[in-house]
Residue frames as a rotation matrix with the C-alpha (Angstrom) as fourth column:
UNK 1
-0.136 0.931 0.338 87.04
0.370 0.364 -0.855 134.68
-0.919 0.008 -0.394 68.13
UNK 2
0.424 0.276 -0.863 87.16
-0.563 -0.666 -0.489 137.06
-0.710 0.693 -0.127 65.19
UNK 3
-0.507 -0.714 -0.484 89.72
-0.845 0.299 0.444 134.87
-0.173 0.634 -0.754 63.42
UNK 4
-0.814 0.247 0.526 87.63
0.154 0.964 -0.216 131.76
-0.560 -0.095 -0.823 64.02
UNK 5
0.245 0.962 -0.119 84.54
0.169 -0.164 -0.972 133.43
-0.955 0.218 -0.203 62.60
UNK 6
0.201 -0.275 -0.940 86.54
-0.880 -0.472 -0.050 134.52
-0.430 0.838 -0.337 59.55
UNK 7
-0.843 -0.536 0.044 87.79
-0.486 0.795 0.364 130.93
-0.230 0.285 -0.930 59.14
UNK 8
-0.414 0.785 0.461 84.20
0.339 0.603 -0.722 129.70
-0.845 -0.143 -0.516 59.38
UNK 9
0.502 0.617 -0.606 82.97
-0.292 -0.539 -0.790 132.11
-0.814 0.574 -0.090 56.69
UNK 10
-0.186 -0.677 -0.712 85.89
-0.956 -0.043 0.291 131.21
-0.228 0.734 -0.639 54.42
UNK 11
-0.894 -0.123 0.431 85.17
-0.111 0.992 0.053 127.49
-0.435 0.000 -0.901 54.86
UNK 12
0.034 0.985 0.167 81.48
0.273 0.152 -0.950 128.06
-0.961 0.078 -0.264 54.01
UNK 13
0.428 0.076 -0.901 82.40
-0.681 -0.628 -0.377 130.04
-0.594 0.775 -0.216 50.92
UNK 14
-0.409 -0.712 -0.571 84.74
-0.911 0.355 0.209 127.26
0.054 0.606 -0.794 49.76
UNK 15
0.613 0.734 -0.293 82.28
-0.678 0.679 0.282 124.48
0.406 0.026 0.913 50.66
UNK 16
-0.418 -0.814 -0.403 84.97
-0.282 0.538 -0.794 123.00
0.863 -0.219 -0.455 52.92
UNK 17
0.592 0.801 -0.088 82.89
-0.209 0.258 0.943 120.98
0.778 -0.540 0.320 55.35
UNK 18
0.302 -0.557 -0.774 85.85
0.812 0.575 -0.098 119.70
0.499 -0.599 0.626 57.35
UNK 19
-0.761 -0.628 0.164 87.21
0.481 -0.715 -0.508 123.21
0.436 -0.308 0.846 58.04
UNK 20
-0.211 0.783 0.585 83.70
-0.425 -0.612 0.667 124.49
0.880 -0.108 0.462 58.70
UNK 21
0.704 0.473 -0.530 83.12
0.188 0.595 0.782 121.80
0.685 -0.650 0.329 61.35
UNK 22
-0.127 -0.845 -0.520 86.54
0.904 0.117 -0.412 122.48
0.408 -0.522 0.749 62.89
UNK 23
-0.783 -0.162 0.600 85.83
0.052 -0.979 -0.196 126.21
0.619 -0.123 0.775 63.16
UNK 24
0.222 0.940 0.258 82.35
-0.409 -0.150 0.900 125.62
0.885 -0.305 0.351 64.62
UNK 25
0.570 -0.067 -0.819 83.79
0.600 0.715 0.360 123.21
0.561 -0.696 0.447 67.19
UNK 26
-0.503 -0.843 -0.191 86.53
0.782 -0.350 -0.516 125.67
0.369 -0.409 0.835 68.21
UNK 27
-0.537 0.403 0.741 84.00
-0.284 -0.914 0.291 128.51
0.794 -0.055 0.605 68.47
UNK 28
0.567 0.806 -0.169 81.76
-0.155 0.306 0.939 126.38
0.809 -0.507 0.299 70.72
UNK 29
0.268 -0.555 -0.787 84.72
0.861 0.505 -0.063 125.36
0.433 -0.661 0.614 72.89
UNK 30
-0.764 -0.575 0.292 85.82
0.429 -0.791 -0.436 128.96
0.481 -0.208 0.851 73.28
UNK 31
-0.169 0.798 0.579 82.27
-0.457 -0.584 0.671 130.09
0.873 -0.151 0.463 74.12
UNK 32
0.668 0.386 -0.636 81.96
0.291 0.652 0.700 127.33
0.685 -0.653 0.323 76.74
UNK 33
-0.209 -0.845 -0.493 85.28
0.908 0.019 -0.418 128.34
0.362 -0.535 0.763 78.28
UNK 34
-0.791 -0.099 0.604 84.27
0.034 -0.992 -0.117 132.01
0.611 -0.072 0.788 78.38
UNK 35
0.278 0.947 0.162 80.89
-0.292 -0.077 0.953 131.19
0.915 -0.312 0.255 79.94
UNK 36
0.590 -0.104 -0.800 82.71
0.654 0.643 0.399 129.30
0.473 -0.759 0.448 82.70
UNK 37
-0.458 -0.886 -0.080 85.11
0.803 -0.373 -0.465 132.18
0.382 -0.277 0.882 83.28
UNK 38
-0.714 0.302 0.631 82.35
-0.314 -0.945 0.096 134.66
0.626 -0.129 0.769 84.13
UNK 39
-0.890 0.407 -0.205 80.13
0.388 0.443 -0.808 134.42
-0.238 -0.799 -0.552 87.22
UNK 40
-0.094 0.977 0.194 76.40
0.995 0.096 -0.002 135.19
-0.021 0.192 -0.981 87.42
UNK 41
0.520 0.243 -0.819 77.14
0.409 -0.912 -0.011 138.87
-0.750 -0.329 -0.574 88.06
UNK 42
0.957 -0.143 0.254 79.25
0.207 -0.282 -0.937 139.14
0.205 0.949 -0.241 84.91
UNK 43
0.557 -0.807 0.197 82.56
-0.813 -0.482 0.326 139.28
-0.168 -0.342 -0.925 86.77
UNK 44
0.099 -0.639 -0.763 85.61
-0.570 0.592 -0.569 137.18
0.815 0.491 -0.306 86.02
UNK 45
0.987 0.159 0.036 85.97
-0.130 0.633 0.763 134.06
0.098 -0.758 0.645 88.12
UNK 46
0.118 -0.970 0.211 89.27
-0.983 -0.084 0.166 133.26
-0.143 -0.226 -0.963 89.73
UNK 47
0.718 0.223 -0.659 89.89
-0.473 0.852 -0.226 129.99
0.511 0.474 0.717 87.93
UNK 48
-0.341 -0.910 -0.236 93.11
-0.294 0.342 -0.893 129.34
0.893 -0.235 -0.384 89.82
UNK 49
-0.504 0.238 0.830 91.07
-0.862 -0.075 -0.502 129.29
-0.058 -0.968 0.243 93.02
UNK 50
0.633 0.773 -0.040 88.86
-0.769 0.623 -0.142 126.52
-0.085 0.121 0.989 91.64
UNK 51
0.399 -0.579 -0.711 91.90
-0.229 0.688 -0.689 124.49
0.888 0.437 0.142 90.65
UNK 52
-0.644 -0.670 0.369 93.39
-0.488 -0.012 -0.873 124.90
0.589 -0.742 -0.320 94.11
UNK 53
-0.045 0.721 0.691 90.10
-0.964 0.149 -0.219 123.82
-0.261 -0.677 0.689 95.75
UNK 54
0.818 0.356 -0.451 90.00
-0.507 0.817 -0.275 120.71
0.271 0.454 0.849 93.59
UNK 55
-0.050 -0.925 -0.377 93.65
-0.248 0.377 -0.892 119.91
0.967 0.049 -0.248 94.34
UNK 56
-0.652 -0.157 0.742 92.93
-0.739 -0.086 -0.668 120.16
0.168 -0.984 -0.060 98.07
UNK 57
0.413 0.876 0.250 89.84
-0.891 0.446 -0.088 117.94
-0.189 -0.186 0.964 97.73
UNK 58
0.663 -0.227 -0.713 91.90
-0.273 0.814 -0.513 115.25
0.697 0.535 0.478 96.01
UNK 59
-0.450 -0.890 0.066 94.71
-0.325 0.095 -0.941 115.48
0.832 -0.445 -0.332 98.56
UNK 60
-0.389 0.384 0.838 92.20
-0.914 -0.047 -0.403 115.20
-0.115 -0.922 0.369 101.41
UNK 61
0.709 0.677 -0.199 90.52
-0.703 0.703 -0.110 112.19
0.065 0.218 0.974 99.79
UNK 62
0.259 -0.716 -0.648 93.89
-0.133 0.639 -0.758 110.45
0.957 0.282 0.070 99.43
UNK 63
-0.678 -0.553 0.484 94.76
-0.510 -0.122 -0.852 111.21
0.530 -0.825 -0.199 103.06
UNK 64
0.086 0.786 0.613 91.39
-0.971 0.203 -0.125 109.85
-0.222 -0.584 0.780 104.26
UNK 65
0.798 0.179 -0.576 91.92
-0.408 0.864 -0.296 106.69
0.444 0.471 0.762 102.22
UNK 66
-0.170 -0.947 -0.271 95.44
-0.178 0.300 -0.937 106.29
0.969 -0.111 -0.220 103.61
UNK 67
-0.519 0.044 0.853 94.10
-0.844 -0.186 -0.504 106.70
0.137 -0.982 0.134 107.15
UNK 68
0.559 0.798 0.225 91.57
-0.807 0.586 -0.071 103.91
-0.189 -0.142 0.972 106.56
UNK 69
0.600 -0.424 -0.679 94.21
-0.210 0.735 -0.645 101.66
0.772 0.529 0.352 104.99
UNK 70
-0.417 -0.829 0.372 96.52
-0.561 -0.088 -0.823 102.20
0.716 -0.552 -0.428 107.97
UNK 71
0.015 0.526 0.850 93.87
-0.986 0.151 -0.077 100.70
-0.169 -0.837 0.521 110.25
UNK 72
0.843 0.441 0.309 93.92
-0.384 0.894 -0.229 97.37
-0.377 0.074 0.923 108.40
UNK 73
0.720 -0.629 0.293 97.31
0.693 0.628 -0.354 97.09
0.039 0.458 0.888 106.65
UNK 74
0.712 -0.475 -0.518 100.24
-0.021 -0.751 0.660 99.08
-0.702 -0.459 -0.544 108.00
UNK 75
-0.299 -0.858 0.418 102.70
0.464 0.251 0.849 97.76
-0.834 0.448 0.323 105.37
UNK 76
-0.051 0.373 0.927 100.45
0.988 -0.119 0.102 98.87
0.148 0.920 -0.362 102.50
UNK 77
0.889 0.394 -0.234 99.87
0.442 -0.874 0.204 102.20
-0.124 -0.285 -0.951 104.24
UNK 78
0.296 -0.861 -0.414 103.62
0.056 -0.417 0.907 102.89
-0.954 -0.292 -0.075 104.51
UNK 79
-0.458 -0.447 0.769 104.17
0.749 0.272 0.604 101.93
-0.479 0.852 0.210 100.89
UNK 80
0.241 0.649 0.722 101.39
0.915 -0.400 0.054 104.21
0.324 0.647 -0.690 99.61
UNK 81
0.864 0.064 -0.499 102.28
0.328 -0.824 0.462 107.06
-0.381 -0.563 -0.734 101.98
UNK 82
-0.011 -0.969 -0.246 105.86
0.086 -0.246 0.965 107.02
-0.996 -0.011 0.086 100.66
UNK 83
-0.533 -0.211 0.820 104.79
0.745 0.343 0.572 106.58
-0.402 0.915 -0.025 97.03
UNK 84
0.428 0.758 0.493 102.14
0.884 -0.464 -0.054 109.28
0.188 0.459 -0.868 96.61
UNK 85
-0.762 -0.544 -0.350 103.27
0.578 -0.816 0.009 112.85
-0.291 -0.196 0.937 96.05
UNK 86
0.378 0.907 0.188 100.61
0.923 -0.354 -0.149 115.55
-0.068 0.230 -0.971 96.13
UNK 87
-0.417 -0.445 -0.793 100.89
0.300 -0.890 0.343 119.19
-0.858 -0.095 0.505 95.21
UNK 88
-0.076 0.387 -0.919 100.40
-0.760 -0.619 -0.198 120.84
-0.646 0.683 0.341 91.85
UNK 89
-0.072 0.033 -0.997 101.01
-0.785 0.615 0.077 117.42
0.615 0.788 -0.018 90.27
UNK 90
0.509 0.287 0.811 99.79
-0.734 0.638 0.235 114.14
-0.450 -0.715 0.535 91.73
UNK 91
0.056 -0.521 -0.851 102.10
-0.771 0.519 -0.369 111.19
0.634 0.677 -0.373 91.22
UNK 92
0.892 0.071 0.447 102.53
-0.328 0.783 0.529 107.61
-0.312 -0.618 0.721 92.35
UNK 93
0.344 -0.870 -0.353 106.24
-0.589 0.093 -0.802 106.82
0.731 0.484 -0.481 92.41
UNK 94
0.998 0.044 -0.040 107.06
0.002 0.657 0.754 103.71
0.059 -0.752 0.656 94.41
UNK 95
0.428 -0.894 0.131 110.52
-0.735 -0.260 0.626 103.40
-0.526 -0.364 -0.769 95.92
UNK 96
-0.766 -0.589 0.256 110.91
-0.315 0.693 0.649 100.09
-0.559 0.416 -0.717 94.11
UNK 97
-0.592 0.566 -0.573 108.92
-0.651 0.083 0.755 98.57
0.475 0.820 0.319 91.21
UNK 98
-0.481 0.541 0.690 105.74
-0.563 0.413 -0.716 96.85
-0.672 -0.733 0.107 92.35
UNK 99
-0.841 0.363 -0.401 103.80
-0.130 0.584 0.801 93.93
0.525 0.726 -0.444 90.95
UNK 100
-0.531 0.726 0.437 100.15
-0.805 -0.271 -0.527 94.16
-0.264 -0.632 0.729 91.92
UNK 101
-0.858 0.374 -0.351 97.80
0.186 0.864 0.467 91.19
0.478 0.336 -0.812 92.24
UNK 102
-0.516 0.773 0.369 94.08
-0.856 -0.481 -0.189 91.51
0.031 -0.413 0.910 92.86
UNK 103
-0.915 0.276 0.295 91.70
0.177 0.930 -0.321 88.83
-0.363 -0.241 -0.900 94.13
């Protein structure tokens, strides 16, 4: 933060509007990040926990969707079940290339 504020002052002194805007933007982004990293009591939040919760929510949503698809189209269900990989990275990797058509 100190370096960014120094960059901002230097940009102002040199009438460098582009660098001034860049420094202001970076300062605001850093302040936003820091505000999100501290809870209402002033303690650090466990950001990894939030990421894990979101990952689980997404995995559960995919599994619910797959369950509903299975009820109406078992072939599509098997394809999607074998193609989606969940975990720290979500990916759709079909066993063979697919050509999709929508009505």
